[in-house]
SEMIPA-353746 format. One line per 4 residues: number of its first residue (from 1); their letters; for each residue x, y, z of N, C-alpha, C. Coordinates in nm, 3 decimals. Layout:
NUM	a	X,Y,Z,X,Y,Z,X,Y,Z  ... .
***
This chain:
1	mssg	-1.748,1.725,1.597,-1.653,1.747,1.488,-1.656,1.893,1.449  -1.540,1.954,1.444,-1.534,2.097,1.415,-1.593,2.127,1.279  -1.668,2.235,1.272,-1.732,2.272,1.146,-1.671,2.396,1.085  -1.555,2.437,1.135,-1.494,2.558,1.084,-1.439,2.540,0.944 .
5	alph	-1.405,2.650,0.882,-1.348,2.647,0.748,-1.206,2.593,0.755  -1.154,2.557,0.643,-1.020,2.501,0.636,-0.941,2.581,0.532  -0.899,2.703,0.568,-0.843,2.794,0.469,-0.708,2.752,0.415  -0.633,2.667,0.488,-0.497,2.636,0.447,-0.485,2.505,0.370 .
9	vdpp	-0.596,2.442,0.339,-0.591,2.316,0.266,-0.576,2.344,0.118  -0.485,2.276,0.056,-0.459,2.292,-0.087,-0.463,2.154,-0.152  -0.555,2.132,-0.252,-0.651,2.226,-0.309,-0.768,2.253,-0.217  -0.841,2.367,-0.240,-0.955,2.400,-0.154,-1.062,2.291,-0.159 .
13	vrpa	-1.140,2.283,-0.051,-1.246,2.184,-0.044,-1.357,2.222,-0.141  -1.401,2.125,-0.219,-1.507,2.147,-0.316,-1.639,2.093,-0.262  -1.753,2.146,-0.311,-1.883,2.092,-0.267,-1.895,1.942,-0.290  -1.839,1.892,-0.400,-1.845,1.748,-0.426,-1.770,1.670,-0.320 .
17	dlaq	-1.658,1.725,-0.270,-1.583,1.658,-0.165,-1.664,1.653,-0.036  -1.736,1.761,-0.006,-1.822,1.762,0.112,-1.933,1.658,0.100  -1.990,1.646,-0.020,-2.096,1.548,-0.040,-2.041,1.406,-0.023  -1.923,1.381,-0.076,-1.864,1.248,-0.062,-1.827,1.219,0.084 .
21	agvw	-1.790,1.323,0.157,-1.763,1.305,0.300,-1.889,1.263,0.374  -2.003,1.320,0.335,-2.129,1.279,0.396,-2.162,1.134,0.366  -2.138,1.091,0.244,-2.159,0.951,0.207,-2.065,0.861,0.288  -1.942,0.904,0.305,-1.844,0.826,0.381,-1.888,0.811,0.526 .
25	lagh	-1.936,0.920,0.586,-1.984,0.913,0.725,-2.101,0.816,0.737  -2.194,0.823,0.645,-2.310,0.733,0.650,-2.267,0.588,0.630  -2.169,0.565,0.544,-2.122,0.430,0.520,-2.049,0.369,0.638  -2.004,0.454,0.730,-1.934,0.405,0.849,-2.017,0.425,0.975 .
29	dltg	-2.148,0.437,0.956,-2.242,0.447,1.068,-2.216,0.567,1.157  -2.167,0.676,1.099,-2.148,0.801,1.172,-2.253,0.902,1.124  -2.377,0.858,1.124,-2.484,0.940,1.068,-2.516,1.061,1.154  -2.473,1.061,1.280,-2.502,1.176,1.365,-2.407,1.291,1.343 .
33	aapt	-2.305,1.274,1.261,-2.206,1.379,1.236,-2.228,1.441,1.099  -2.206,1.571,1.094,-2.219,1.643,0.966,-2.082,1.648,0.899  -2.078,1.637,0.766,-1.949,1.648,0.696,-1.892,1.788,0.712  -1.765,1.796,0.740,-1.698,1.924,0.760,-1.590,1.944,0.655 .
37	plla	-1.546,2.067,0.633,-1.434,2.089,0.541,-1.309,2.013,0.580  -1.284,2.000,0.711,-1.166,1.927,0.756,-1.172,1.781,0.711  -1.283,1.715,0.740,-1.297,1.575,0.700,-1.296,1.560,0.549  -1.366,1.649,0.479,-1.372,1.641,0.333,-1.233,1.654,0.271 .
41	arla	-1.151,1.744,0.327,-1.016,1.762,0.273,-0.931,1.638,0.295  -0.941,1.577,0.412,-0.862,1.458,0.442,-0.904,1.340,0.355  -1.033,1.322,0.336,-1.080,1.211,0.252,-1.045,1.235,0.106  -1.057,1.360,0.061,-1.030,1.390,-0.079,-0.884,1.363,-0.114 .
45	vrrr	-0.791,1.405,-0.028,-0.650,1.383,-0.059,-0.616,1.235,-0.058  -0.684,1.158,0.026,-0.661,1.014,0.027,-0.711,0.948,-0.100  -0.829,0.990,-0.147,-0.880,0.933,-0.273,-0.784,0.962,-0.387  -0.736,1.085,-0.394,-0.647,1.121,-0.504,-0.511,1.053,-0.492 .
49	arla	-0.462,1.041,-0.369,-0.334,0.975,-0.350,-0.344,0.825,-0.383  -0.456,0.762,-0.347,-0.472,0.620,-0.379,-0.482,0.598,-0.529  -0.551,0.688,-0.599,-0.558,0.677,-0.745,-0.420,0.693,-0.805  -0.346,0.793,-0.758,-0.210,0.814,-0.809,-0.121,0.695,-0.777 .
53	aavl	-0.136,0.637,-0.657,-0.055,0.522,-0.619,-0.088,0.401,-0.706  -0.216,0.382,-0.738,-0.255,0.271,-0.825,-0.193,0.285,-0.964  -0.197,0.407,-1.018,-0.135,0.433,-1.148,0.015,0.412,-1.141  0.076,0.458,-1.032,0.220,0.443,-1.013,0.260,0.296,-1.010 .
57	laaf	0.187,0.214,-0.935,0.221,0.073,-0.925,0.197,0.000,-1.057  0.091,0.038,-1.129,0.067,-0.022,-1.260,0.182,0.012,-1.356  0.227,0.138,-1.352,0.339,0.178,-1.436,0.466,0.104,-1.396  0.484,0.081,-1.266,0.602,0.008,-1.219,0.600,-0.136,-1.270 .
61	icav	0.485,-0.201,-1.262,0.474,-0.339,-1.312,0.504,-0.344,-1.461  0.451,-0.247,-1.536,0.478,-0.243,-1.680,0.627,-0.221,-1.706  0.690,-0.136,-1.625,0.833,-0.110,-1.642,0.916,-0.235,-1.611  0.876,-0.311,-1.509,0.945,-0.437,-1.479,0.933,-0.532,-1.597 .
65	alty	0.813,-0.541,-1.653,0.793,-0.630,-1.768,0.877,-0.587,-1.887  0.880,-0.457,-1.914,0.959,-0.408,-2.028,1.108,-0.431,-2.006  1.154,-0.410,-1.885,1.295,-0.433,-1.855,1.332,-0.579,-1.877  1.241,-0.667,-1.836,1.265,-0.810,-1.852,1.261,-0.850,-2.000 .
69	vsdl	1.158,-0.805,-2.070,1.140,-0.844,-2.211,1.253,-0.790,-2.297  1.306,-0.674,-2.263,1.411,-0.613,-2.346,1.536,-0.698,-2.351  1.553,-0.788,-2.253,1.675,-0.870,-2.250,1.648,-1.017,-2.278  1.528,-1.051,-2.323,1.498,-1.192,-2.349,1.592,-1.256,-2.451 .
73	pagn	1.627,-1.191,-2.563,1.719,-1.258,-2.656,1.852,-1.291,-2.591  1.907,-1.196,-2.512,2.033,-1.224,-2.445,2.017,-1.332,-2.339  1.896,-1.337,-2.277,1.873,-1.435,-2.172,1.871,-1.577,-2.225  1.850,-1.596,-2.353,1.845,-1.731,-2.408,1.983,-1.784,-2.446 .
77	taeg	2.087,-1.705,-2.422,2.223,-1.751,-2.449,2.285,-1.801,-2.320  2.402,-1.858,-2.329,2.471,-1.910,-2.211,2.583,-1.816,-2.166  2.578,-1.691,-2.206,2.687,-1.599,-2.176,2.679,-1.541,-2.036  2.570,-1.572,-1.964,2.556,-1.519,-1.828,2.516,-1.373,-1.832 .
81	ftsh	2.558,-1.299,-1.732,2.519,-1.159,-1.719,2.608,-1.073,-1.807  2.556,-1.038,-1.924,2.628,-0.955,-2.018,2.625,-0.811,-1.972  2.697,-0.726,-2.044,2.697,-0.584,-2.009,2.558,-0.525,-2.024  2.484,-0.571,-2.126,2.347,-0.522,-2.143,2.261,-0.565,-2.025 .
85	rrws	2.281,-0.686,-1.977,2.202,-0.735,-1.865,2.235,-0.656,-1.738  2.363,-0.624,-1.719,2.400,-0.543,-1.603,2.336,-0.405,-1.614  2.329,-0.352,-1.734,2.262,-0.224,-1.755,2.113,-0.236,-1.719  2.051,-0.346,-1.756,1.911,-0.367,-1.723,1.889,-0.373,-1.573 .
89	lavm	1.982,-0.436,-1.501,1.971,-0.442,-1.356,1.985,-0.303,-1.295  2.072,-0.220,-1.354,2.086,-0.083,-1.305,1.957,-0.004,-1.329  1.894,-0.027,-1.444,1.765,0.038,-1.473,1.661,-0.008,-1.372  1.663,-0.137,-1.340,1.566,-0.190,-1.244,1.586,-0.126,-1.106 .
93	aalv	1.711,-0.112,-1.065,1.738,-0.048,-0.937,1.690,0.098,-0.937  1.709,0.166,-1.050,1.662,0.304,-1.060,1.509,0.311,-1.053  1.442,0.215,-1.116,1.296,0.211,-1.111,1.247,0.190,-0.967  1.315,0.103,-0.894,1.277,0.079,-0.755,1.296,0.205,-0.672 .
97	aglv	1.410,0.272,-0.691,1.434,0.397,-0.618,1.328,0.502,-0.653  1.292,0.508,-0.780,1.188,0.603,-0.821,1.053,0.569,-0.760  1.022,0.439,-0.752,0.895,0.397,-0.691,0.889,0.437,-0.544  0.996,0.409,-0.469,0.997,0.443,-0.327,0.987,0.594,-0.308 .
101	laqs	1.059,0.670,-0.390,1.054,0.816,-0.380,0.914,0.868,-0.411  0.853,0.817,-0.518,0.719,0.864,-0.555,0.617,0.829,-0.448  0.626,0.709,-0.391,0.534,0.673,-0.284,0.555,0.761,-0.161  0.679,0.795,-0.133,0.707,0.883,-0.019,0.649,1.021,-0.042 .
105	lldr	0.657,1.070,-0.166,0.601,1.202,-0.197,0.449,1.201,-0.185  0.385,1.094,-0.230,0.240,1.083,-0.214,0.202,1.079,-0.066  0.278,1.002,0.010,0.252,0.993,0.153,0.273,1.129,0.220  0.376,1.202,0.179,0.401,1.335,0.236,0.288,1.430,0.201 .
109	wvrr	0.232,1.417,0.081,0.119,1.501,0.040,0.000,1.480,0.135  -0.031,1.355,0.163,-0.142,1.324,0.255,-0.114,1.380,0.393  0.007,1.358,0.444,0.039,1.406,0.578,0.040,1.558,0.584  0.080,1.625,0.477,0.080,1.771,0.476,-0.062,1.825,0.489 .
113	vdrr	-0.156,1.763,0.416,-0.296,1.805,0.430,-0.346,1.779,0.571  -0.307,1.664,0.629,-0.346,1.634,0.767,-0.291,1.738,0.863  -0.165,1.776,0.846,-0.105,1.875,0.937,-0.175,2.010,0.925  -0.207,2.049,0.802,-0.275,2.177,0.784,-0.415,2.173,0.842 .
117	aaat	-0.479,2.058,0.830,-0.611,2.044,0.890,-0.601,2.051,1.043  -0.500,1.984,1.098,-0.484,1.985,1.244,-0.456,2.125,1.296  -0.387,2.207,1.216,-0.353,2.342,1.260,-0.475,2.430,1.278  -0.587,2.393,1.216,-0.709,2.475,1.228,-0.794,2.436,1.349 .
121	lprr	-0.758,2.326,1.417,-0.840,2.279,1.528,-0.819,2.367,1.651  -0.926,2.399,1.722,-0.910,2.478,1.845,-0.841,2.399,1.955  -0.854,2.266,1.951,-0.786,2.179,2.046,-0.764,2.045,1.979  -0.674,1.964,2.035,-0.642,1.834,1.977,-0.682,1.723,2.070 .
125	aahp	-0.759,1.629,2.018,-0.794,1.509,2.094,-0.686,1.404,2.071  -0.671,1.314,2.165,-0.571,1.208,2.155,-0.639,1.073,2.170  -0.578,0.971,2.112,-0.632,0.836,2.124,-0.617,0.788,2.268  -0.720,0.723,2.322,-0.712,0.676,2.462,-0.607,0.568,2.482 .
129	vrlg	-0.575,0.492,2.380,-0.470,0.390,2.387,-0.382,0.404,2.263  -0.261,0.353,2.273,-0.170,0.357,2.159,-0.221,0.262,2.050  -0.227,0.314,1.929,-0.276,0.235,1.817,-0.158,0.165,1.749  -0.134,0.042,1.789,-0.027,-0.036,1.728,-0.076,-0.113,1.607 .
133	wrtv	0.013,-0.193,1.551,-0.021,-0.266,1.429,-0.131,-0.369,1.454  -0.139,-0.424,1.575,-0.243,-0.522,1.604,-0.382,-0.460,1.592  -0.394,-0.333,1.632,-0.524,-0.265,1.624,-0.551,-0.216,1.483  -0.454,-0.149,1.425,-0.475,-0.083,1.296,-0.481,-0.184,1.181 .
137	lgpp	-0.389,-0.280,1.182,-0.383,-0.375,1.070,-0.445,-0.510,1.107  -0.418,-0.557,1.227,-0.472,-0.686,1.270,-0.375,-0.799,1.243  -0.358,-0.894,1.336,-0.265,-1.005,1.316,-0.290,-1.088,1.190  -0.416,-1.124,1.157,-0.434,-1.207,1.035,-0.386,-1.138,0.908 .
141	raal	-0.420,-1.010,0.894,-0.378,-0.938,0.773,-0.227,-0.916,0.771  -0.170,-0.886,0.887,-0.025,-0.870,0.894,0.046,-1.001,0.861  -0.008,-1.112,0.911,0.052,-1.243,0.883,0.045,-1.275,0.735  -0.070,-1.248,0.671,-0.083,-1.273,0.528,0.018,-1.191,0.448 .
145	tavt	0.034,-1.064,0.484,0.129,-0.978,0.414,0.271,-1.031,0.430  0.308,-1.068,0.553,0.443,-1.118,0.578,0.466,-1.249,0.503  0.370,-1.339,0.506,0.384,-1.468,0.437,0.394,-1.447,0.285  0.317,-1.354,0.232,0.320,-1.328,0.088,0.457,-1.279,0.044 .
149	yagt	0.511,-1.181,0.115,0.644,-1.130,0.080,0.751,-1.236,0.099  0.743,-1.307,0.213,0.844,-1.409,0.239,0.836,-1.523,0.138  0.713,-1.568,0.107,0.696,-1.675,0.010,0.746,-1.636,-0.128  0.718,-1.512,-0.168,0.767,-1.464,-0.298,0.919,-1.460,-0.301 .
153	avla	0.978,-1.414,-0.191,1.124,-1.409,-0.184,1.184,-1.550,-0.192  1.123,-1.646,-0.123,1.173,-1.784,-0.126,1.164,-1.841,-0.267  1.054,-1.819,-0.335,1.040,-1.869,-0.472,1.141,-1.802,-0.565  1.164,-1.672,-0.543,1.261,-1.602,-0.627,1.402,-1.654,-0.603 .
157	vgav	1.437,-1.675,-0.476,1.570,-1.730,-0.445,1.585,-1.870,-0.504  1.476,-1.947,-0.500,1.481,-2.079,-0.562,1.509,-2.071,-0.711  1.452,-1.969,-0.777,1.478,-1.953,-0.920,1.621,-1.907,-0.946  1.678,-1.828,-0.852,1.815,-1.782,-0.869,1.913,-1.899,-0.870 .
161	tmrd	1.880,-2.006,-0.800,1.971,-2.121,-0.791,1.963,-2.213,-0.913  1.872,-2.186,-1.005,1.860,-2.271,-1.124,1.975,-2.245,-1.220  1.998,-2.342,-1.308,2.110,-2.332,-1.401,2.083,-2.240,-1.518  1.958,-2.226,-1.555,1.925,-2.146,-1.673,1.955,-1.999,-1.646 .
165	patr	2.042,-1.934,-1.726,2.077,-1.794,-1.704,1.956,-1.701,-1.714  1.865,-1.729,-1.805,1.748,-1.644,-1.822,1.659,-1.647,-1.698  1.644,-1.766,-1.642,1.562,-1.778,-1.520,1.628,-1.704,-1.404  1.760,-1.719,-1.390,1.831,-1.650,-1.283,1.818,-1.499,-1.297 .
169	yaav	1.833,-1.452,-1.418,1.822,-1.308,-1.443,1.682,-1.257,-1.407  1.579,-1.330,-1.449,1.443,-1.289,-1.418,1.418,-1.290,-1.267  1.475,-1.388,-1.198,1.458,-1.395,-1.053,1.527,-1.279,-0.983  1.642,-1.238,-1.033,1.711,-1.122,-0.974,1.627,-0.996,-0.991 .
173	llli	1.569,-0.979,-1.110,1.478,-0.865,-1.131,1.362,-0.869,-1.033  1.307,-0.988,-1.014,1.194,-1.003,-0.920,1.235,-0.965,-0.778  1.353,-1.008,-0.735,1.398,-0.975,-0.599,1.419,-0.826,-0.581  1.474,-0.760,-0.683,1.494,-0.615,-0.674,1.360,-0.543,-0.665 .
177	algg	1.267,-0.584,-0.752,1.134,-0.521,-0.750,1.062,-0.548,-0.619  1.073,-0.671,-0.570,1.007,-0.706,-0.443,1.062,-0.623,-0.328  1.194,-0.602,-0.327,1.254,-0.520,-0.223,1.201,-0.378,-0.225  1.186,-0.320,-0.344,1.134,-0.184,-0.353,0.991,-0.173,-0.304 .
181	vaig	0.907,-0.269,-0.343,0.768,-0.266,-0.300,0.759,-0.283,-0.148  0.842,-0.372,-0.092,0.840,-0.395,0.052,0.884,-0.271,0.129  0.988,-0.204,0.082,1.035,-0.082,0.148,0.926,0.025,0.146  0.864,0.043,0.030,0.758,0.142,0.019,0.643,0.112,0.114 .
185	mlvq	0.606,-0.016,0.125,0.497,-0.055,0.214,0.533,-0.026,0.360  0.653,-0.061,0.401,0.694,-0.040,0.540,0.699,0.107,0.576  0.747,0.189,0.484,0.752,0.334,0.510,0.612,0.390,0.528  0.521,0.349,0.442,0.383,0.399,0.453,0.316,0.349,0.580 .
189	lrhv	0.337,0.223,0.616,0.278,0.170,0.738,0.333,0.241,0.861  0.460,0.273,0.859,0.519,0.346,0.972,0.450,0.481,0.991  0.424,0.551,0.882,0.356,0.680,0.892,0.214,0.663,0.945  0.145,0.561,0.896,0.008,0.537,0.941,0.005,0.513,1.092 .
193	ltyp	0.104,0.442,1.143,0.105,0.406,1.284,0.154,0.520,1.375  0.228,0.614,1.320,0.293,0.713,1.406,0.238,0.854,1.396  0.165,0.889,1.289,0.123,1.029,1.280,0.016,1.058,1.386  0.017,1.178,1.444,-0.077,1.211,1.552,-0.220,1.224,1.501 .
197	avad	-0.313,1.208,1.593,-0.455,1.217,1.557,-0.489,1.358,1.511  -0.576,1.365,1.412,-0.629,1.493,1.365,-0.776,1.495,1.403  -0.804,1.540,1.525,-0.940,1.534,1.579,-0.952,1.630,1.695  -1.077,1.674,1.720,-1.103,1.762,1.834,-1.220,1.716,1.919 .
201	devs	-1.282,1.602,1.882,-1.390,1.547,1.963,-1.400,1.398,1.935  -1.497,1.333,1.998,-1.507,1.187,1.987,-1.538,1.142,1.846  -1.626,1.214,1.777,-1.665,1.173,1.642,-1.547,1.185,1.546  -1.479,1.299,1.550,-1.365,1.318,1.459,-1.251,1.224,1.495 .
205	ltad	-1.240,1.187,1.624,-1.138,1.090,1.663,-1.170,0.952,1.606  -1.298,0.914,1.609,-1.339,0.788,1.548,-1.312,0.789,1.398  -1.343,0.900,1.332,-1.317,0.911,1.189,-1.167,0.901,1.160  -1.086,0.959,1.246,-0.941,0.952,1.228,-0.891,0.808,1.234 .
209	vimr	-0.943,0.730,1.330,-0.902,0.590,1.341,-0.950,0.510,1.220  -1.070,0.538,1.173,-1.121,0.468,1.055,-1.029,0.492,0.936  -0.991,0.617,0.914,-0.900,0.647,0.803,-0.767,0.577,0.821  -0.720,0.572,0.945,-0.592,0.506,0.972,-0.600,0.356,0.939 .
213	veda	-0.710,0.292,0.981,-0.729,0.150,0.954,-0.739,0.125,0.803  -0.816,0.208,0.734,-0.833,0.189,0.590,-0.703,0.215,0.515  -0.626,0.314,0.560,-0.495,0.338,0.498,-0.405,0.217,0.513  -0.400,0.160,0.634,-0.313,0.045,0.659,-0.356,-0.076,0.577 .
217	reva	-0.485,-0.102,0.572,-0.533,-0.218,0.496,-0.505,-0.201,0.348  -0.518,-0.080,0.298,-0.491,-0.054,0.157,-0.344,-0.078,0.126  -0.256,-0.028,0.212,-0.112,-0.040,0.189,-0.066,-0.185,0.197  -0.125,-0.263,0.291,-0.078,-0.399,0.316,-0.134,-0.502,0.220 .
221	tptv	-0.232,-0.468,0.137,-0.286,-0.565,0.042,-0.179,-0.602,-0.062  -0.140,-0.729,-0.073,-0.024,-0.766,-0.156,-0.056,-0.790,-0.303  -0.145,-0.712,-0.361,-0.183,-0.734,-0.501,-0.065,-0.722,-0.595  0.019,-0.620,-0.575,0.133,-0.599,-0.664,0.233,-0.714,-0.651 .
225	vwsl	0.252,-0.765,-0.531,0.346,-0.876,-0.511,0.301,-0.998,-0.590  0.171,-1.023,-0.594,0.121,-1.137,-0.671,0.143,-1.118,-0.821  0.151,-0.993,-0.865,0.164,-0.965,-1.009,0.307,-0.970,-1.058  0.405,-0.943,-0.973,0.543,-0.928,-1.019,0.599,-1.053,-1.088 .
229	pvvs	0.584,-1.174,-1.033,0.640,-1.290,-1.103,0.575,-1.315,-1.239  0.449,-1.275,-1.253,0.379,-1.299,-1.379,0.444,-1.221,-1.492  0.501,-1.104,-1.461,0.561,-1.022,-1.566,0.712,-1.042,-1.574  0.765,-1.140,-1.500,0.910,-1.160,-1.506,0.944,-1.308,-1.521 .
233	vfat	0.931,-1.386,-1.416,0.987,-1.521,-1.415,0.906,-1.621,-1.496  0.778,-1.594,-1.518,0.691,-1.694,-1.581,0.742,-1.745,-1.715  0.798,-1.658,-1.796,0.835,-1.697,-1.932,0.950,-1.796,-1.935  1.032,-1.797,-1.831,1.152,-1.882,-1.834,1.152,-1.987,-1.724 .
237	apgw	1.065,-1.977,-1.625,1.067,-2.070,-1.511,1.018,-2.208,-1.555  1.069,-2.313,-1.489,1.021,-2.448,-1.520,0.876,-2.466,-1.476  0.815,-2.573,-1.522,0.673,-2.595,-1.495,0.640,-2.604,-1.347  0.725,-2.672,-1.269,0.695,-2.688,-1.127,0.693,-2.553,-1.055 .
241	wtaa	0.784,-2.462,-1.098,0.789,-2.330,-1.035,0.661,-2.252,-1.066  0.619,-2.256,-1.191,0.497,-2.186,-1.230,0.376,-2.242,-1.156  0.368,-2.373,-1.146,0.256,-2.435,-1.074,0.257,-2.395,-0.926  0.377,-2.393,-0.866,0.387,-2.355,-0.725,0.343,-2.211,-0.705 .
245	wlvf	0.381,-2.123,-0.797,0.343,-1.983,-0.783,0.193,-1.964,-0.799  0.132,-2.035,-0.895,-0.012,-2.023,-0.914,-0.088,-2.071,-0.791  -0.042,-2.182,-0.732,-0.106,-2.231,-0.609,-0.089,-2.129,-0.497  0.028,-2.068,-0.489,0.056,-1.967,-0.388,-0.038,-1.847,-0.402 .
249	ivlg	-0.061,-1.804,-0.526,-0.151,-1.691,-0.549,-0.294,-1.728,-0.509  -0.339,-1.845,-0.552,-0.477,-1.886,-0.521,-0.498,-1.894,-0.370  -0.403,-1.955,-0.300,-0.415,-1.965,-0.154,-0.414,-1.826,-0.090  -0.333,-1.736,-0.142,-0.328,-1.601,-0.089,-0.459,-1.526,-0.110 .
253	vval	-0.518,-1.538,-0.228,-0.645,-1.472,-0.256,-0.755,-1.528,-0.167  -0.757,-1.660,-0.151,-0.857,-1.722,-0.064,-0.840,-1.673,0.080  -0.716,-1.667,0.127,-0.690,-1.620,0.263,-0.733,-1.475,0.280  -0.704,-1.390,0.181,-0.743,-1.249,0.190,-0.894,-1.235,0.191 .
257	tlin	-0.964,-1.316,0.111,-1.111,-1.312,0.109,-1.168,-1.351,0.245  -1.114,-1.455,0.305,-1.161,-1.498,0.437,-1.131,-1.392,0.543  -1.015,-1.331,0.535,-0.979,-1.226,0.631,-1.074,-1.108,0.618  -1.104,-1.068,0.495,-1.196,-0.956,0.475,-1.335,-0.989,0.528 .
261	artp	-1.375,-1.115,0.514,-1.508,-1.154,0.559,-1.517,-1.164,0.710  -1.408,-1.204,0.775,-1.411,-1.228,0.919,-1.358,-1.112,1.003  -1.281,-1.023,0.941,-1.226,-0.911,1.017,-1.333,-0.805,1.039  -1.341,-0.747,1.159,-1.437,-0.639,1.182,-1.414,-0.523,1.086 .
265	rsga	-1.522,-0.456,1.050,-1.510,-0.340,0.963,-1.431,-0.229,1.032  -1.377,-0.140,0.952,-1.293,-0.034,1.007,-1.368,0.051,1.110  -1.499,0.072,1.089,-1.578,0.149,1.184,-1.585,0.082,1.320  -1.605,-0.051,1.320,-1.610,-0.125,1.446,-1.476,-0.122,1.517 .
269	varh	-1.367,-0.135,1.442,-1.233,-0.129,1.501,-1.212,0.009,1.563  -1.254,0.114,1.492,-1.234,0.250,1.542,-1.314,0.276,1.668  -1.439,0.232,1.670,-1.521,0.256,1.790,-1.467,0.179,1.911  -1.415,0.060,1.887,-1.356,-0.016,1.999,-1.230,0.054,2.049 .
273	atta	-1.148,0.106,1.956,-1.023,0.171,1.996,-1.048,0.301,2.070  -1.150,0.378,2.030,-1.174,0.507,2.093,-1.244,0.495,2.227  -1.304,0.378,2.257,-1.370,0.359,2.386,-1.286,0.276,2.483  -1.170,0.229,2.434,-1.083,0.148,2.520,-1.020,0.236,2.628 .
277	g	-0.986,0.173,2.737,-0.918,0.245,2.844,-1.013,0.333,2.921 .
***
């Protein structure tokens, strides 16, 4: 792993980032490698981007809830989609667009640091095999993500068909929010799967795959999807719908726990990928 300086990384690498890079290497059984400014910069920007993304998604969930609650009095009437309700839907669409844009900017920030780090390498190593979604994300985790989004969409469409105007309105908000979260996830996963390796030897190549796997697993975890109906449809949905959603969440959490327990750690996935072929 190259030990050269990383003059073009912004913000500059701090001693604390180097120390955390050493802890990260030890935690992934890469004890024979020394933490470098390149690795420290890549890990630091990911930590900050994940924190910002968590705050962004929490703010988005709160905004969905506020948009929904602001129209509850109108939702209890039989007037259907009033002008105020149409305005609320426009606000919801704007929130979704803002979420996708903000996630794209965070993703661009991470990739920019990666590109600047790669520019300092004397040579570039390449993955011995193409890292597709089966390697980076894994079929069980991909299946859980797909089922979670599809199941949420089916439940939301089911609520749209109900007679109660308030329930239909809440379900439309849920579908709009779900679409935004899904688009953001797909864009981020595409970048994870397609950006070139930032490595110059076997150790840094393994570290690159580990980061790629961890990025994909972080993006694909459907925590936000499980939260969206709680802040929208729950207040107006009939009892059977609420019960079905709670069972869906419990089954999803159990499945995710089993997948985490049975799926190889990111370090094992990376070492297998770098020795393949």
